[in-house]
C-alpha positions in Angstrom: 0.0 0.0 0.0 1.3 3.4 -1.0 2.0 5.5 2.2 0.3 8.4 0.6 -2.9 6.6 1.1 -2.5 6.6 4.9 -4.6 9.4 6.1 -5.5 10.8 9.5 -9.0 12.3 9.5 -10.1 14.5 12.3 -13.8 14.0 12.8 -14.9 17.4 14.2 -18.0 16.5 16.2 -18.9 20.1 16.7 -21.5 21.8 18.9 -23.7 23.6 16.4 -26.1 26.3 17.6 -29.1 27.3 15.4 -28.6 30.7 13.8 -25.3 31.4 15.4 -22.7 31.2 12.5 -20.0 33.3 14.3 -19.9 31.0 17.3 -20.2 27.8 15.2 -17.4 28.9 12.8 -15.2 29.9 15.8 -15.6 26.4 17.2 -14.6 25.1 13.8 -11.4 27.2 14.0 -10.6 25.8 17.4 -11.3 22.3 16.3 -9.0 22.8 13.3 -6.2 24.0 15.6 -6.6 20.9 17.7 -6.6 18.7 14.6 -3.4 20.3 13.5 -1.7 19.5 16.8 -2.8 15.9 16.3 -1.3 15.8 12.7 -4.6 15.4 10.9 -4.5 15.6 7.1 -8.3 16.1 6.8 -10.8 17.9 9.1 -14.4 16.7 8.5 -17.1 19.0 10.0 -20.9 18.5 10.3 -23.8 19.2 8.0 -25.0 22.9 7.9 -22.4 23.7 10.5 -22.9 27.5 9.9 -26.6 28.0 10.7 -27.6 24.4 11.9 -29.7 21.9 10.0 -33.3 23.2 9.3 -32.9 26.3 11.4 -35.2 29.0 10.1 -32.3 31.4 9.7 -31.4 29.4 6.5 -34.1 31.3 4.6 -32.6 34.7 5.3 -29.0 34.3 6.3 -27.6 31.6 3.9 -24.5 32.9 2.1 -23.2 32.1 -1.4 -20.3 29.7 -2.0 -17.8 31.1 -2.4 -18.9 33.6 0.2 -18.2 34.8 3.7 -18.8 31.5 5.5 -17.0 29.3 3.0 -14.1 31.8 3.0 -13.6 31.1 6.7 -13.3 27.4 6.0 -10.9 28.1 3.2 -8.8 30.3 5.5 -8.8 27.4 8.1 -7.6 25.0 5.5 -4.9 27.4 4.3 -3.7 28.3 7.8 -3.3 24.7 9.0 -2.3 23.2 5.6 -5.0 20.6 5.8 -8.0 19.5 3.8 -11.3 20.7 5.2 -14.7 19.3 4.4 -17.9 20.6 5.9 -21.5 21.4 5.4 -22.8 24.9 4.8 -26.1 26.6 4.0 -25.8 27.9 0.5 -27.7 30.8 -1.1 -27.5 30.6 -4.9 -29.4 33.6 -6.3 -32.1 33.3 -3.8 -32.4 29.5 -3.8 -31.0 27.8 -0.7 -29.2 24.5 -0.6 -27.8 22.1 2.0 -24.3 21.9 0.6 -21.0 20.3 1.4 -17.6 21.6 0.3 -14.2 20.0 0.1 -11.2 22.4 0.4 -7.5 21.8 -0.3 -4.6 22.9 1.9 -4.2 26.0 -0.3 -7.7 27.1 0.5 -9.3 26.2 -2.8 -12.7 24.7 -3.0 -12.2 21.5 -5.0 -15.7 20.0 -4.8 -19.1 21.2 -4.0 -22.1 19.0 -3.5 -25.8 19.7 -2.8 -27.8 17.2 -0.8 -30.2 15.0 -2.8 -32.1 12.9 -0.3 -33.8 15.7 1.5 -36.1 14.7 4.4 -39.6 16.0 4.2 -39.0 18.4 7.1 -36.1 20.1 5.3 -37.7 20.6 1.9 -39.2 23.9 3.3 -35.6 25.1 3.7 -33.5 23.6 0.9 -33.6 23.0 -2.8 -32.9 19.6 -4.3 -29.4 18.8 -5.3 -29.0 17.4 -8.9 -25.5 16.2 -9.3 -23.0 13.6 -7.9 -19.3 13.9 -8.5 -15.9 12.6 -7.4 -12.5 14.0 -7.5 -8.9 12.7 -7.6 -6.8 13.5 -4.6 -3.2 12.5 -3.6 -4.7 9.9 -1.3 -7.3 8.5 -3.7 -10.6 9.2 -5.3 -13.0 11.1 -3.1 -16.8 11.5 -3.1 -19.1 13.7 -1.1 -22.6 13.1 0.2 -24.6 14.4 3.1 -26.3 12.7 6.0 -29.6 11.1 4.8 -28.0 10.4 1.4 -26.8 7.3 3.3 -30.2 6.1 4.6 -30.6 2.4 3.8 -33.4 3.2 1.4 -31.4 5.8 -0.5 -28.0 4.1 -0.9 -28.2 4.5 -4.6 -26.3 7.7 -4.1 -23.4 6.0 -2.4 -23.6 3.1 -4.9 -23.2 5.7 -7.7 -20.3 7.4 -6.1 -18.6 4.0 -5.8 -19.4 3.4 -9.5 -17.7 6.7 -10.2 -14.5 5.4 -8.5 -14.8 6.7 -5.0 -12.4 5.1 -2.6 -13.3 7.4 0.3 -16.7 9.0 0.9 -17.0 11.9 3.3 -20.4 12.8 4.7 -21.1 15.9 6.8 -24.1 14.9 8.9 -26.6 16.1 11.6 -27.9 12.9 13.2 -30.8 13.7 15.5 -32.9 11.7 18.0 -35.8 12.4 20.4 -34.8 13.9 23.7 -35.8 10.7 25.5 -33.3 8.6 23.6 -30.2 7.5 25.5 -27.1 5.7 24.6 -28.7 2.5 25.9 -31.2 2.6 23.1 -28.4 2.2 20.5 -30.1 4.4 18.0 -27.4 4.3 15.3 -26.6 0.6 14.7 -29.3 -0.1 12.1 -29.7 3.5 10.9 -26.0 4.3 10.3 -23.6 1.5 10.8 -25.7 -0.8 8.6 -25.7 1.4 5.5 -22.1 2.5 6.0 -20.8 -1.0 6.3 -23.0 -2.2 3.4 -21.2 0.2 1.0 -17.8 -0.2 2.6 -17.9 -4.0 2.2 -19.5 -4.0 -1.2 -16.8 -1.8 -2.8 -13.9 -2.0 -0.4 -13.9 1.7 0.4 -14.0 3.9 3.5 -17.0 5.9 4.6 -16.7 8.7 7.2 -19.5 10.8 8.6 -19.2 13.6 11.2 -22.3 14.8 13.0 -23.0 17.8 15.2 -24.0 17.8 18.9 -26.3 20.0 20.9 -30.0 20.7 21.6 -32.0 21.7 18.6 -33.7 25.1 19.0 -35.9 26.5 16.3 -37.3 24.8 13.2 -39.3 21.6 12.8 -37.0 19.4 15.0 -37.0 21.8 18.0 -36.7 19.8 21.2 -34.8 17.0 19.6 -31.0 16.6 20.1 -27.9 15.8 18.1 -25.8 13.4 20.1 -22.7 12.7 18.0 -21.7 9.1 17.4 -19.7 10.2 14.3 -18.6 7.2 12.4 -15.7 5.9 10.2 -16.1 2.5 8.6 -14.1 0.3 6.2 -14.9 -3.2 4.9 -13.7 -4.7 8.2 -15.9 -2.6 10.5 -15.6 0.5 12.6 -12.4 2.4 12.4 -13.4 5.2 14.8 -16.6 6.4 16.5 -17.6 9.5 18.5 -19.2 9.5 21.9 -22.9 9.7 22.5 -23.0 13.2 24.0 -25.3 16.1 23.2 -23.5 18.6 25.4 -20.0 18.9 24.2 -18.0 18.6 21.0 -14.9 16.5 20.5 -12.3 15.7 17.9 -12.3 12.0 17.0 -9.2 10.6 15.2 -9.7 8.1 12.4 -6.5 6.7 11.0 -7.5 5.5 7.6 -5.8 3.5 4.8 -7.6 4.4 1.6 -8.0 1.2 -0.5 -6.9 1.2 -4.1 -9.9 0.0 -6.1 -9.0 -1.5 -9.5 -12.5 -2.4 -11.0 -14.2 0.0 -13.3 -17.4 -0.1 -15.2 -19.0 -3.5 -15.7 -16.1 -5.1 -13.8 -17.7 -3.7 -10.6 -20.9 -5.4 -11.3 -19.1 -8.7 -12.0 -17.3 -8.6 -8.7 -20.5 -7.8 -6.8 -22.3 -10.7 -8.4 -19.4 -13.0 -7.4 -19.8 -11.7 -3.8 -23.5 -12.4 -4.0 -24.4 -8.8 -3.3 -27.3 -6.9 -4.7 -26.5 -3.8 -6.8 -28.8 -1.6 -4.8 -29.9 -1.3 -1.2 
């Protein structure tokens, strides 16, 4: 295995407050500084980490990309000489999107993706994404998706990224549960580990999702909570996982070896058939 495919990903399980972009982005800066001291190559931040997922401020305060909020993430990447991936609330000529960006260590946005599998409650706030793409990086081919794109009934998005050559999929997320749910309920095994491991095993790739923490104030999910449990998975199982904790953020370290995937085109389908795997979830 080429040493350039050994990657340390900092999963920035960030406290995200609805409608408080300055505080949220400052926490991202602090998380990036910590990631730098721990020699991370990549910092992965949550979904809509500027304004918070489905917060009503999305309708009036979303910024363009490039724009003031994405510029801060670009500055973080440039300052610490690391890749930064995170979710932002994007305003494109008055249309708002739930968007993820992937930024290189020089502060350039290499990839932008708009969420496709929008929950019913978020369709009031965000327009539908219409494009999937991957990009070649020094550590392998990378794809982006966001949170519910990885629901077990919408894994066609991840299947397609894999068909497009993805060896690493990064997924800014905002995993939420009812306030009464505790760690003992194990809310994420079927909902997140199952789809992540399904894709990782099927294609021999790595999937990494970072989610926010905190109580949800404002919007349709007010009163629920984001409790972390950020997740990195390869074909052998869990590489790293965040704590179940709605009160404080943490940086989780995932030491990843990005597999080299040789199959392309119909050869992928041939291998899946030999493994006895269905081509869709």
